All heavy atoms as TSV, in Angstrom:
chain	resi	resn	atom	element	x	y	z
A	1	MET	N	N	6.015	9.423	7.552
A	1	MET	CA	C	6.694	9.641	6.277
A	1	MET	C	C	5.860	9.329	5.047
A	1	MET	O	O	5.665	10.140	4.183
A	1	MET	CB	C	7.921	8.755	6.294
A	1	MET	CG	C	8.800	8.981	5.099
A	1	MET	SD	S	10.211	7.947	5.213
A	1	MET	CE	C	10.560	7.624	3.588
A	2	ILE	N	N	5.228	8.211	5.100
A	2	ILE	CA	C	4.440	7.754	3.965
A	2	ILE	C	C	3.135	8.549	3.944
A	2	ILE	O	O	2.647	8.933	2.883
A	2	ILE	CB	C	4.140	6.140	4.047
A	2	ILE	CG1	C	5.359	5.368	3.792
A	2	ILE	CG2	C	3.082	5.792	3.054
A	2	ILE	CD1	C	5.173	3.957	4.137
A	3	GLU	N	N	2.579	8.800	5.121
A	3	GLU	CA	C	1.387	9.611	5.130
A	3	GLU	C	C	1.556	11.043	4.637
A	3	GLU	O	O	0.671	11.555	3.964
A	3	GLU	CB	C	0.851	9.586	6.534
A	3	GLU	CG	C	-0.595	10.277	6.657
A	3	GLU	CD	C	-1.206	10.069	8.081
A	3	GLU	OE1	O	-0.548	9.539	8.978
A	3	GLU	OE2	O	-2.311	10.620	8.237
A	4	GLY	N	N	2.775	11.577	4.880
A	4	GLY	CA	C	2.974	12.965	4.359
A	4	GLY	C	C	3.082	12.887	2.772
A	4	GLY	O	O	2.578	13.841	2.230
A	5	LEU	N	N	3.677	11.828	2.252
A	5	LEU	CA	C	3.739	11.840	0.774
A	5	LEU	C	C	2.327	11.618	0.151
A	5	LEU	O	O	2.032	12.281	-0.850
A	5	LEU	CB	C	4.655	10.625	0.322
A	5	LEU	CG	C	6.056	10.736	0.666
A	5	LEU	CD1	C	6.820	9.487	0.386
A	5	LEU	CD2	C	6.731	11.922	-0.161
A	6	ILE	N	N	1.511	10.858	0.893
A	6	ILE	CA	C	0.162	10.630	0.444
A	6	ILE	C	C	-0.640	11.904	0.530
A	6	ILE	O	O	-1.452	12.275	-0.383
A	6	ILE	CB	C	-0.544	9.451	1.232
A	6	ILE	CG1	C	0.199	8.212	0.771
A	6	ILE	CG2	C	-1.976	9.407	0.886
A	6	ILE	CD1	C	-0.269	6.978	1.689
A	7	LEU	N	N	-0.447	12.615	1.563
A	7	LEU	CA	C	-1.176	13.992	1.721
A	7	LEU	C	C	-0.786	14.917	0.587
A	7	LEU	O	O	-1.648	15.534	0.046
A	7	LEU	CB	C	-0.869	14.601	3.034
A	7	LEU	CG	C	-1.670	14.000	4.276
A	7	LEU	CD1	C	-0.980	14.526	5.538
A	7	LEU	CD2	C	-3.020	14.230	4.182
A	8	LYS	N	N	0.512	14.968	0.254
A	8	LYS	CA	C	0.923	15.835	-0.898
A	8	LYS	C	C	0.325	15.290	-2.148
A	8	LYS	O	O	-0.189	16.182	-2.895
A	8	LYS	CB	C	2.417	15.815	-0.975
A	8	LYS	CG	C	3.125	16.560	0.158
A	8	LYS	CD	C	4.619	16.500	-0.072
A	8	LYS	CE	C	5.340	17.226	1.093
A	8	LYS	NZ	N	6.796	17.102	0.989
A	9	LEU	N	N	0.230	14.055	-2.407
A	9	LEU	CA	C	-0.363	13.464	-3.625
A	9	LEU	C	C	-1.869	13.877	-3.726
A	9	LEU	O	O	-2.373	14.281	-4.719
A	9	LEU	CB	C	-0.163	12.013	-3.649
A	9	LEU	CG	C	-0.789	11.284	-4.815
A	9	LEU	CD1	C	-0.070	11.669	-6.176
A	9	LEU	CD2	C	-0.604	9.779	-4.669
A	10	VAL	N	N	-2.544	13.634	-2.580
A	10	VAL	CA	C	-4.035	13.890	-2.609
A	10	VAL	C	C	-4.176	15.344	-2.668
A	10	VAL	O	O	-5.186	15.795	-3.447
A	10	VAL	CB	C	-4.715	13.374	-1.355
A	10	VAL	CG1	C	-5.973	13.805	-1.098
A	10	VAL	CG2	C	-4.583	11.780	-1.356
A	11	ASN	N	N	-3.414	16.238	-2.094
A	11	ASN	CA	C	-3.622	17.660	-2.291
A	11	ASN	C	C	-3.324	18.105	-3.783
A	11	ASN	O	O	-3.969	18.954	-4.319
A	11	ASN	CB	C	-2.677	18.463	-1.426
A	11	ASN	CG	C	-3.145	18.439	-0.017
A	11	ASN	OD1	O	-4.297	18.316	0.333
A	11	ASN	ND2	N	-2.120	18.512	1.046
A	12	ALA	N	N	-2.385	17.388	-4.411
A	12	ALA	CA	C	-2.196	17.729	-5.962
A	12	ALA	C	C	-3.435	17.281	-6.631
A	12	ALA	O	O	-3.803	17.908	-7.595
A	12	ALA	CB	C	-0.932	16.891	-6.367
A	13	PHE	N	N	-4.028	16.136	-6.262
A	13	PHE	CA	C	-5.240	15.700	-6.868
A	13	PHE	C	C	-6.308	16.852	-6.803
A	13	PHE	O	O	-7.123	17.062	-7.797
A	13	PHE	CB	C	-5.862	14.434	-6.339
A	13	PHE	CG	C	-5.004	13.223	-6.730
A	13	PHE	CD1	C	-5.301	11.975	-6.029
A	13	PHE	CD2	C	-4.143	13.225	-7.727
A	13	PHE	CE1	C	-4.588	10.903	-6.366
A	13	PHE	CE2	C	-3.458	12.041	-8.057
A	13	PHE	CZ	C	-3.688	10.871	-7.329
A	14	ILE	N	N	-6.433	17.425	-5.631
A	14	ILE	CA	C	-7.371	18.487	-5.317
A	14	ILE	C	C	-7.113	19.684	-6.117
A	14	ILE	O	O	-8.002	20.308	-6.782
A	14	ILE	CB	C	-7.511	18.779	-3.832
A	14	ILE	CG1	C	-8.055	17.584	-3.084
A	14	ILE	CG2	C	-8.447	19.996	-3.518
A	14	ILE	CD1	C	-8.006	17.657	-1.571
A	15	VAL	N	N	-5.905	20.055	-6.216
A	15	VAL	CA	C	-5.494	21.294	-6.974
A	15	VAL	C	C	-5.757	21.127	-8.456
A	15	VAL	O	O	-6.158	22.130	-9.154
A	15	VAL	CB	C	-3.999	21.620	-6.759
A	15	VAL	CG1	C	-3.456	22.617	-7.739
A	15	VAL	CG2	C	-3.694	22.045	-5.281
A	16	ASN	N	N	-5.599	19.900	-8.973
A	16	ASN	CA	C	-5.791	19.639	-10.402
A	16	ASN	C	C	-7.300	19.307	-10.679
A	16	ASN	O	O	-7.599	18.756	-11.738
A	16	ASN	CB	C	-4.863	18.577	-10.858
A	16	ASN	CG	C	-3.440	19.065	-10.904
A	16	ASN	OD1	O	-3.162	20.172	-11.325
A	16	ASN	ND2	N	-2.556	18.174	-10.461
A	17	ASN	N	N	-8.138	19.401	-9.637
A	17	ASN	CA	C	-9.559	19.152	-9.812
A	17	ASN	C	C	-9.917	17.722	-10.152
A	17	ASN	O	O	-10.821	17.469	-10.932
A	17	ASN	CB	C	-10.175	20.071	-10.725
A	17	ASN	CG	C	-10.259	21.517	-10.264
A	17	ASN	OD1	O	-10.389	21.795	-9.101
A	17	ASN	ND2	N	-9.950	22.495	-11.154
A	18	LEU	N	N	-9.049	16.741	-9.773
A	18	LEU	CA	C	-9.295	15.355	-10.042
A	18	LEU	C	C	-10.290	14.822	-8.999
A	18	LEU	O	O	-11.067	13.874	-9.283
A	18	LEU	CB	C	-8.003	14.486	-10.022
A	18	LEU	CG	C	-7.110	14.843	-11.105
A	18	LEU	CD1	C	-5.790	14.121	-11.019
A	18	LEU	CD2	C	-7.654	14.669	-12.524
A	19	ILE	N	N	-10.207	15.287	-7.726
A	19	ILE	CA	C	-11.143	14.898	-6.700
A	19	ILE	C	C	-11.624	16.160	-6.001
A	19	ILE	O	O	-11.001	17.273	-6.103
A	19	ILE	CB	C	-10.540	13.960	-5.647
A	19	ILE	CG1	C	-9.278	14.585	-4.892
A	19	ILE	CG2	C	-10.090	12.719	-6.365
A	19	ILE	CD1	C	-8.773	13.721	-3.789
A	20	SER	N	N	-12.607	16.028	-5.179
A	20	SER	CA	C	-13.124	17.288	-4.407
A	20	SER	C	C	-12.570	17.202	-2.993
A	20	SER	O	O	-12.017	16.187	-2.570
A	20	SER	CB	C	-14.667	17.203	-4.353
A	20	SER	OG	O	-15.068	16.069	-3.616
A	21	GLU	N	N	-12.654	18.339	-2.325
A	21	GLU	CA	C	-12.138	18.446	-1.023
A	21	GLU	C	C	-12.882	17.437	0.034
A	21	GLU	O	O	-12.301	16.984	0.955
A	21	GLU	CB	C	-12.314	19.830	-0.524
A	21	GLU	CG	C	-11.692	20.175	0.829
A	21	GLU	CD	C	-10.251	20.239	0.874
A	21	GLU	OE1	O	-9.691	20.656	-0.183
A	21	GLU	OE2	O	-9.605	19.810	1.854
A	22	ASN	N	N	-14.117	17.167	-0.357
A	22	ASN	CA	C	-14.931	16.220	0.573
A	22	ASN	C	C	-14.314	14.811	0.508
A	22	ASN	O	O	-14.540	14.005	1.431
A	22	ASN	CB	C	-16.398	16.215	0.169
A	22	ASN	CG	C	-17.054	17.528	0.321
A	22	ASN	OD1	O	-16.530	18.394	1.124
A	22	ASN	ND2	N	-18.095	17.799	-0.405
A	23	GLU	N	N	-13.726	14.414	-0.521
A	23	GLU	CA	C	-13.197	13.084	-0.747
A	23	GLU	C	C	-11.759	12.871	-0.228
A	23	GLU	O	O	-11.203	11.874	-0.257
A	23	GLU	CB	C	-13.271	12.737	-2.219
A	23	GLU	CG	C	-14.574	12.666	-2.837
A	23	GLU	CD	C	-14.547	12.444	-4.318
A	23	GLU	OE1	O	-13.660	13.135	-4.998
A	23	GLU	OE2	O	-15.416	11.678	-4.779
A	24	LYS	N	N	-11.211	13.950	0.346
A	24	LYS	CA	C	-9.786	13.895	0.753
A	24	LYS	C	C	-9.522	12.849	1.694
A	24	LYS	O	O	-8.546	12.087	1.519
A	24	LYS	CB	C	-9.355	15.284	1.235
A	24	LYS	CG	C	-7.926	15.354	1.707
A	24	LYS	CD	C	-7.499	16.761	2.228
A	24	LYS	CE	C	-6.096	16.840	2.686
A	24	LYS	NZ	N	-5.732	18.095	3.133
A	25	GLU	N	N	-10.220	12.811	2.766
A	25	GLU	CA	C	-9.957	11.853	3.845
A	25	GLU	C	C	-10.069	10.343	3.426
A	25	GLU	O	O	-9.245	9.448	3.723
A	25	GLU	CB	C	-10.856	12.008	5.082
A	25	GLU	CG	C	-10.611	13.276	5.821
A	25	GLU	CD	C	-11.519	13.384	7.054
A	25	GLU	OE1	O	-11.990	12.392	7.498
A	25	GLU	OE2	O	-11.707	14.502	7.436
A	26	SER	N	N	-11.078	10.067	2.574
A	26	SER	CA	C	-11.274	8.699	2.089
A	26	SER	C	C	-10.071	8.300	1.223
A	26	SER	O	O	-9.641	7.150	1.209
A	26	SER	CB	C	-12.541	8.521	1.406
A	26	SER	OG	O	-12.657	9.302	0.307
A	27	TYR	N	N	-9.640	9.211	0.326
A	27	TYR	CA	C	-8.461	8.926	-0.506
A	27	TYR	C	C	-7.195	8.727	0.250
A	27	TYR	O	O	-6.396	7.842	-0.145
A	27	TYR	CB	C	-8.324	10.085	-1.579
A	27	TYR	CG	C	-9.013	9.865	-2.842
A	27	TYR	CD1	C	-10.436	10.196	-2.999
A	27	TYR	CD2	C	-8.480	9.230	-3.911
A	27	TYR	CE1	C	-11.130	10.052	-4.096
A	27	TYR	CE2	C	-9.157	9.033	-5.137
A	27	TYR	CZ	C	-10.505	9.325	-5.228
A	27	TYR	OH	O	-11.262	9.195	-6.325
A	28	VAL	N	N	-6.924	9.520	1.213
A	28	VAL	CA	C	-5.727	9.420	2.090
A	28	VAL	C	C	-5.825	8.040	2.751
A	28	VAL	O	O	-4.768	7.293	2.743
A	28	VAL	CB	C	-5.663	10.462	3.085
A	28	VAL	CG1	C	-4.480	10.265	4.130
A	28	VAL	CG2	C	-5.398	11.805	2.427
A	29	TYR	N	N	-6.908	7.671	3.326
A	29	TYR	CA	C	-7.073	6.305	4.031
A	29	TYR	C	C	-6.844	5.244	3.106
A	29	TYR	O	O	-6.170	4.280	3.402
A	29	TYR	CB	C	-8.444	6.273	4.763
A	29	TYR	CG	C	-8.623	4.972	5.417
A	29	TYR	CD1	C	-7.931	4.675	6.646
A	29	TYR	CD2	C	-9.520	3.981	4.916
A	29	TYR	CE1	C	-8.174	3.459	7.262
A	29	TYR	CE2	C	-9.628	2.857	5.509
A	29	TYR	CZ	C	-8.981	2.483	6.597
A	29	TYR	OH	O	-9.159	1.332	7.297
A	30	SER	N	N	-7.501	5.329	1.932
A	30	SER	CA	C	-7.362	4.202	0.977
A	30	SER	C	C	-5.951	3.965	0.443
A	30	SER	O	O	-5.516	2.928	0.363
A	30	SER	CB	C	-8.371	4.393	-0.237
A	30	SER	OG	O	-9.720	4.490	0.263
A	31	LEU	N	N	-5.345	5.074	0.067
A	31	LEU	CA	C	-3.952	5.020	-0.414
A	31	LEU	C	C	-3.051	4.539	0.620
A	31	LEU	O	O	-2.060	3.790	0.419
A	31	LEU	CB	C	-3.568	6.358	-0.994
A	31	LEU	CG	C	-4.161	6.765	-2.329
A	31	LEU	CD1	C	-3.775	8.198	-2.662
A	31	LEU	CD2	C	-3.729	5.835	-3.501
A	32	LEU	N	N	-3.115	4.921	1.864
A	32	LEU	CA	C	-2.362	4.548	2.986
A	32	LEU	C	C	-2.477	3.065	3.212
A	32	LEU	O	O	-1.441	2.367	3.368
A	32	LEU	CB	C	-2.680	5.338	4.210
A	32	LEU	CG	C	-1.821	5.140	5.387
A	32	LEU	CD1	C	-0.345	5.600	5.070
A	32	LEU	CD2	C	-2.262	5.956	6.604
A	33	CYS	N	N	-3.727	2.490	3.269
A	33	CYS	CA	C	-3.897	1.116	3.379
A	33	CYS	C	C	-3.377	0.312	2.144
A	33	CYS	O	O	-2.666	-0.718	2.367
A	33	CYS	CB	C	-5.423	0.824	3.469
A	33	CYS	SG	S	-6.136	1.269	4.968
A	34	LEU	N	N	-3.527	0.723	0.998
A	34	LEU	CA	C	-2.935	0.111	-0.212
A	34	LEU	C	C	-1.392	-0.017	-0.169
A	34	LEU	O	O	-0.802	-1.029	-0.396
A	34	LEU	CB	C	-3.379	0.843	-1.436
A	34	LEU	CG	C	-2.930	0.285	-2.758
A	34	LEU	CD1	C	-3.572	-1.102	-3.078
A	34	LEU	CD2	C	-3.163	1.220	-3.891
A	35	ILE	N	N	-0.772	1.159	0.165
A	35	ILE	CA	C	0.696	1.261	0.184
A	35	ILE	C	C	1.268	0.359	1.349
A	35	ILE	O	O	2.235	-0.390	1.107
A	35	ILE	CB	C	1.190	2.647	0.274
A	35	ILE	CG1	C	0.915	3.305	-1.106
A	35	ILE	CG2	C	2.638	2.621	0.491
A	35	ILE	CD1	C	1.170	4.768	-1.173
A	36	GLU	N	N	0.652	0.475	2.502
A	36	GLU	CA	C	1.152	-0.308	3.595
A	36	GLU	C	C	0.938	-1.851	3.421
A	36	GLU	O	O	1.926	-2.582	3.752
A	36	GLU	CB	C	0.456	0.141	4.915
A	36	GLU	CG	C	1.026	1.466	5.417
A	36	GLU	CD	C	0.359	1.888	6.728
A	36	GLU	OE1	O	-0.601	1.220	7.151
A	36	GLU	OE2	O	0.873	2.899	7.260
A	37	SER	N	N	-0.115	-2.227	2.806
A	37	SER	CA	C	-0.311	-3.636	2.547
A	37	SER	C	C	0.718	-4.206	1.466
A	37	SER	O	O	1.265	-5.302	1.566
A	37	SER	CB	C	-1.705	-3.879	1.986
A	37	SER	OG	O	-2.620	-3.507	2.924
A	38	SER	N	N	0.871	-3.322	0.470
A	38	SER	CA	C	1.804	-3.699	-0.625
A	38	SER	C	C	3.337	-3.820	-0.025
A	38	SER	O	O	4.022	-4.729	-0.330
A	38	SER	CB	C	1.934	-2.568	-1.672
A	38	SER	OG	O	0.605	-2.506	-2.302
A	39	LEU	N	N	3.745	-2.928	0.857
A	39	LEU	CA	C	4.940	-3.003	1.466
A	39	LEU	C	C	5.169	-4.202	2.374
A	39	LEU	O	O	6.181	-4.839	2.422
A	39	LEU	CB	C	5.299	-1.744	2.325
A	39	LEU	CG	C	5.567	-0.448	1.505
A	39	LEU	CD1	C	5.666	0.762	2.426
A	39	LEU	CD2	C	6.816	-0.689	0.637
A	40	THR	N	N	4.136	-4.551	3.098
A	40	THR	CA	C	4.148	-5.722	4.025
A	40	THR	C	C	4.270	-7.011	3.086
A	40	THR	O	O	5.120	-7.833	3.430
A	40	THR	CB	C	2.794	-5.800	4.805
A	40	THR	OG1	O	2.720	-4.623	5.692
A	40	THR	CG2	C	2.856	-7.048	5.774
A	41	ILE	N	N	3.330	-7.157	2.185
A	41	ILE	CA	C	3.416	-8.407	1.355
A	41	ILE	C	C	4.769	-8.385	0.588
A	41	ILE	O	O	5.333	-9.508	0.488
A	41	ILE	CB	C	2.201	-8.506	0.359
A	41	ILE	CG1	C	0.980	-8.632	1.149
A	41	ILE	CG2	C	2.366	-9.562	-0.592
A	41	ILE	CD1	C	-0.312	-8.408	0.420
A	42	GLY	N	N	5.239	-7.276	0.018
A	42	GLY	CA	C	6.453	-7.227	-0.649
A	42	GLY	C	C	7.665	-7.650	0.197
A	42	GLY	O	O	8.569	-8.350	-0.303
A	43	SER	N	N	7.703	-7.171	1.362
A	43	SER	CA	C	8.849	-7.484	2.278
A	43	SER	C	C	8.749	-8.947	2.642
A	43	SER	O	O	9.891	-9.574	2.766
A	43	SER	CB	C	8.839	-6.589	3.472
A	43	SER	OG	O	7.699	-6.723	4.307
A	44	ILE	N	N	7.590	-9.542	2.915
A	44	ILE	CA	C	7.538	-10.963	3.243
A	44	ILE	C	C	8.016	-11.784	1.973
A	44	ILE	O	O	8.754	-12.751	2.255
A	44	ILE	CB	C	6.043	-11.327	3.646
A	44	ILE	CG1	C	5.628	-10.763	4.940
A	44	ILE	CG2	C	5.844	-12.832	3.614
A	44	ILE	CD1	C	4.241	-10.838	5.306
A	45	LEU	N	N	7.558	-11.403	0.832
A	45	LEU	CA	C	8.077	-12.154	-0.369
A	45	LEU	C	C	9.549	-11.982	-0.641
A	45	LEU	O	O	10.212	-12.963	-0.978
A	45	LEU	CB	C	7.219	-11.751	-1.599
A	45	LEU	CG	C	5.753	-12.059	-1.599
A	45	LEU	CD1	C	4.983	-11.476	-2.797
A	45	LEU	CD2	C	5.557	-13.585	-1.628
A	46	LEU	N	N	10.031	-10.808	-0.308
A	46	LEU	CA	C	11.526	-10.594	-0.469
A	46	LEU	C	C	12.354	-11.443	0.453
A	46	LEU	O	O	13.417	-12.025	0.151
A	46	LEU	CB	C	11.738	-9.105	-0.328
A	46	LEU	CG	C	13.151	-8.578	-0.690
A	46	LEU	CD1	C	13.386	-8.808	-2.211
A	46	LEU	CD2	C	13.292	-7.146	-0.307
A	47	ILE	N	N	11.905	-11.533	1.754
A	47	ILE	CA	C	12.511	-12.362	2.718
A	47	ILE	C	C	12.437	-13.860	2.215
A	47	ILE	O	O	13.448	-14.514	2.265
A	47	ILE	CB	C	11.905	-12.135	4.121
A	47	ILE	CG1	C	12.335	-10.763	4.626
A	47	ILE	CG2	C	12.397	-13.251	5.087
A	47	ILE	CD1	C	11.525	-10.415	5.839
A	48	GLY	N	N	11.299	-14.193	1.783
A	48	GLY	CA	C	11.169	-15.544	1.362
A	48	GLY	C	C	12.089	-15.905	0.129
A	48	GLY	O	O	12.735	-17.027	0.032
A	49	PHE	N	N	12.286	-14.933	-0.715
A	49	PHE	CA	C	13.180	-15.087	-1.816
A	49	PHE	C	C	14.666	-15.243	-1.381
A	49	PHE	O	O	15.368	-16.095	-1.841
A	49	PHE	CB	C	13.074	-13.934	-2.773
A	49	PHE	CG	C	14.060	-13.892	-3.918
A	49	PHE	CD1	C	13.823	-14.739	-4.984
A	49	PHE	CD2	C	15.169	-13.090	-3.952
A	49	PHE	CE1	C	14.801	-14.777	-6.066
A	49	PHE	CE2	C	16.052	-13.089	-4.970
A	49	PHE	CZ	C	15.874	-14.027	-6.049
A	50	PHE	N	N	15.039	-14.387	-0.487
A	50	PHE	CA	C	16.366	-14.415	0.022
A	50	PHE	C	C	16.719	-15.701	0.816
A	50	PHE	O	O	17.927	-16.112	0.837
A	50	PHE	CB	C	16.725	-13.211	0.873
A	50	PHE	CG	C	17.022	-11.899	0.066
A	50	PHE	CD1	C	16.326	-10.757	0.406
A	50	PHE	CD2	C	17.881	-11.967	-1.054
A	50	PHE	CE1	C	16.572	-9.643	-0.490
A	50	PHE	CE2	C	18.101	-10.866	-1.815
A	50	PHE	CZ	C	17.441	-9.680	-1.489
A	51	ILE	N	N	15.810	-16.218	1.437
A	51	ILE	CA	C	16.099	-17.508	2.193
A	51	ILE	C	C	15.872	-18.752	1.358
A	51	ILE	O	O	16.085	-19.844	1.797
A	51	ILE	CB	C	15.333	-17.616	3.535
A	51	ILE	CG1	C	13.836	-17.698	3.285
A	51	ILE	CG2	C	15.656	-16.467	4.476
A	51	ILE	CD1	C	13.017	-17.914	4.551
A	52	GLY	N	N	15.492	-18.566	0.124
A	52	GLY	CA	C	15.335	-19.667	-0.883
A	52	GLY	C	C	13.952	-20.462	-0.671
A	52	GLY	O	O	13.898	-21.676	-1.048
A	53	LYS	N	N	13.033	-19.832	-0.116
A	53	LYS	CA	C	11.717	-20.463	0.143
A	53	LYS	C	C	10.538	-19.679	-0.351
A	53	LYS	O	O	9.564	-19.365	0.222
A	53	LYS	CB	C	11.504	-20.725	1.637
A	53	LYS	CG	C	12.556	-21.443	2.350
A	53	LYS	CD	C	12.468	-22.926	2.104
A	53	LYS	CE	C	13.466	-23.663	2.985
A	53	LYS	NZ	N	13.436	-24.992	2.631
A	54	LEU	N	N	10.715	-19.261	-1.594
A	54	LEU	CA	C	9.640	-18.359	-2.253
A	54	LEU	C	C	8.370	-19.033	-2.394
A	54	LEU	O	O	7.283	-18.453	-2.066
A	54	LEU	CB	C	10.116	-17.825	-3.590
A	54	LEU	CG	C	9.361	-16.705	-4.200
A	54	LEU	CD1	C	9.146	-15.543	-3.410
A	54	LEU	CD2	C	9.887	-16.326	-5.590
A	55	LEU	N	N	8.385	-20.271	-2.950
A	55	LEU	CA	C	7.109	-20.903	-3.175
A	55	LEU	C	C	6.344	-21.135	-1.862
A	55	LEU	O	O	5.094	-20.836	-1.793
A	55	LEU	CB	C	7.218	-22.220	-3.931
A	55	LEU	CG	C	5.947	-22.894	-4.338
A	55	LEU	CD1	C	5.052	-22.020	-5.278
A	55	LEU	CD2	C	6.304	-24.233	-5.009
A	56	PRO	N	N	7.025	-21.714	-0.814
A	56	PRO	CA	C	6.239	-21.792	0.450
A	56	PRO	C	C	5.736	-20.533	1.021
A	56	PRO	O	O	4.738	-20.418	1.638
A	56	PRO	CB	C	7.256	-22.496	1.359
A	56	PRO	CG	C	8.151	-23.169	0.462
A	56	PRO	CD	C	8.239	-22.367	-0.696
A	57	THR	N	N	6.641	-19.357	0.772
A	57	THR	CA	C	6.208	-18.070	1.270
A	57	THR	C	C	4.996	-17.582	0.576
A	57	THR	O	O	4.063	-16.956	1.128
A	57	THR	CB	C	7.332	-17.136	1.078
A	57	THR	OG1	O	8.490	-17.628	1.741
A	57	THR	CG2	C	6.997	-15.752	1.595
A	58	ILE	N	N	4.845	-17.761	-0.721
A	58	ILE	CA	C	3.731	-17.416	-1.578
A	58	ILE	C	C	2.508	-18.194	-1.045
A	58	ILE	O	O	1.389	-17.541	-0.943
A	58	ILE	CB	C	3.877	-17.613	-3.036
A	58	ILE	CG1	C	4.995	-16.712	-3.532
A	58	ILE	CG2	C	2.640	-17.469	-3.843
A	58	ILE	CD1	C	5.438	-16.974	-4.935
A	59	CYS	N	N	2.680	-19.475	-0.865
A	59	CYS	CA	C	1.485	-20.293	-0.289
A	59	CYS	C	C	1.072	-19.735	1.154
A	59	CYS	O	O	-0.142	-19.783	1.309
A	59	CYS	CB	C	1.961	-21.754	-0.267
A	59	CYS	SG	S	2.115	-22.492	-1.866
A	60	PHE	N	N	2.046	-19.508	1.935
A	60	PHE	CA	C	1.730	-18.965	3.197
A	60	PHE	C	C	0.861	-17.669	3.121
A	60	PHE	O	O	-0.093	-17.470	3.801
A	60	PHE	CB	C	2.972	-18.780	4.099
A	60	PHE	CG	C	2.717	-17.925	5.321
A	60	PHE	CD1	C	2.131	-18.581	6.441
A	60	PHE	CD2	C	3.067	-16.629	5.375
A	60	PHE	CE1	C	1.865	-17.849	7.627
A	60	PHE	CE2	C	2.866	-15.890	6.508
A	60	PHE	CZ	C	2.283	-16.419	7.626
A	61	CYS	N	N	1.427	-16.713	2.298
A	61	CYS	CA	C	0.733	-15.460	2.144
A	61	CYS	C	C	-0.704	-15.608	1.641
A	61	CYS	O	O	-1.531	-14.921	2.075
A	61	CYS	CB	C	1.507	-14.501	1.254
A	61	CYS	SG	S	3.031	-13.973	1.927
A	62	PHE	N	N	-0.820	-16.508	0.745
A	62	PHE	CA	C	-2.177	-16.762	0.080
A	62	PHE	C	C	-3.097	-17.256	1.202
A	62	PHE	O	O	-4.209	-16.721	1.327
A	62	PHE	CB	C	-2.053	-17.696	-1.037
A	62	PHE	CG	C	-3.330	-18.124	-1.680
A	62	PHE	CD1	C	-4.058	-17.272	-2.450
A	62	PHE	CD2	C	-3.938	-19.316	-1.361
A	62	PHE	CE1	C	-5.321	-17.586	-3.030
A	62	PHE	CE2	C	-5.193	-19.709	-1.863
A	62	PHE	CZ	C	-5.866	-18.843	-2.735
A	63	TYR	N	N	-2.795	-18.266	1.834
A	63	TYR	CA	C	-3.600	-18.799	2.913
A	63	TYR	C	C	-3.805	-17.949	4.073
A	63	TYR	O	O	-4.892	-17.813	4.667
A	63	TYR	CB	C	-3.183	-20.166	3.342
A	63	TYR	CG	C	-3.418	-21.208	2.261
A	63	TYR	CD1	C	-2.322	-21.866	1.626
A	63	TYR	CD2	C	-4.674	-21.566	1.879
A	63	TYR	CE1	C	-2.558	-22.754	0.602
A	63	TYR	CE2	C	-4.852	-22.506	0.855
A	63	TYR	CZ	C	-3.838	-23.182	0.261
A	63	TYR	OH	O	-4.056	-23.979	-0.757
A	64	PHE	N	N	-2.731	-17.181	4.453
A	64	PHE	CA	C	-2.804	-16.305	5.701
A	64	PHE	C	C	-3.720	-15.171	5.332
A	64	PHE	O	O	-4.597	-14.777	6.167
A	64	PHE	CB	C	-1.436	-15.809	6.028
A	64	PHE	CG	C	-1.372	-14.951	7.176
A	64	PHE	CD1	C	-1.550	-15.540	8.507
A	64	PHE	CD2	C	-1.255	-13.565	7.120
A	64	PHE	CE1	C	-1.564	-14.707	9.582
A	64	PHE	CE2	C	-1.252	-12.751	8.267
A	64	PHE	CZ	C	-1.405	-13.375	9.493
A	65	PHE	N	N	-3.592	-14.504	4.266
A	65	PHE	CA	C	-4.417	-13.313	3.895
A	65	PHE	C	C	-5.843	-13.571	3.507
A	65	PHE	O	O	-6.675	-12.714	3.420
A	65	PHE	CB	C	-3.633	-12.410	2.822
A	65	PHE	CG	C	-2.406	-11.756	3.480
A	65	PHE	CD1	C	-1.182	-12.051	3.091
A	65	PHE	CD2	C	-2.487	-10.896	4.426
A	65	PHE	CE1	C	-0.108	-11.430	3.510
A	65	PHE	CE2	C	-1.427	-10.280	5.085
A	65	PHE	CZ	C	-0.255	-10.508	4.577
A	66	CYS	N	N	-6.134	-14.910	3.080
A	66	CYS	CA	C	-7.404	-15.249	2.745
A	66	CYS	C	C	-8.303	-15.300	4.049
A	66	CYS	O	O	-9.322	-14.971	4.163
A	66	CYS	CB	C	-7.453	-16.541	2.022
A	66	CYS	SG	S	-7.036	-16.398	0.277
């Protein structure tokens, strides 16, 4: 699902001459990693917020991802 949206976005970049066809795979991979990482961290922080432990969750994420 997410990959399909990213493919459409990257194809729009190519049609509008923002990137070349050779760069397509690297843009798809980079955007996919960025979005999946953001969703993962965002969901962890959201869970921490709902259980009332936002500060410990932020500390955990900081030390875990470092």
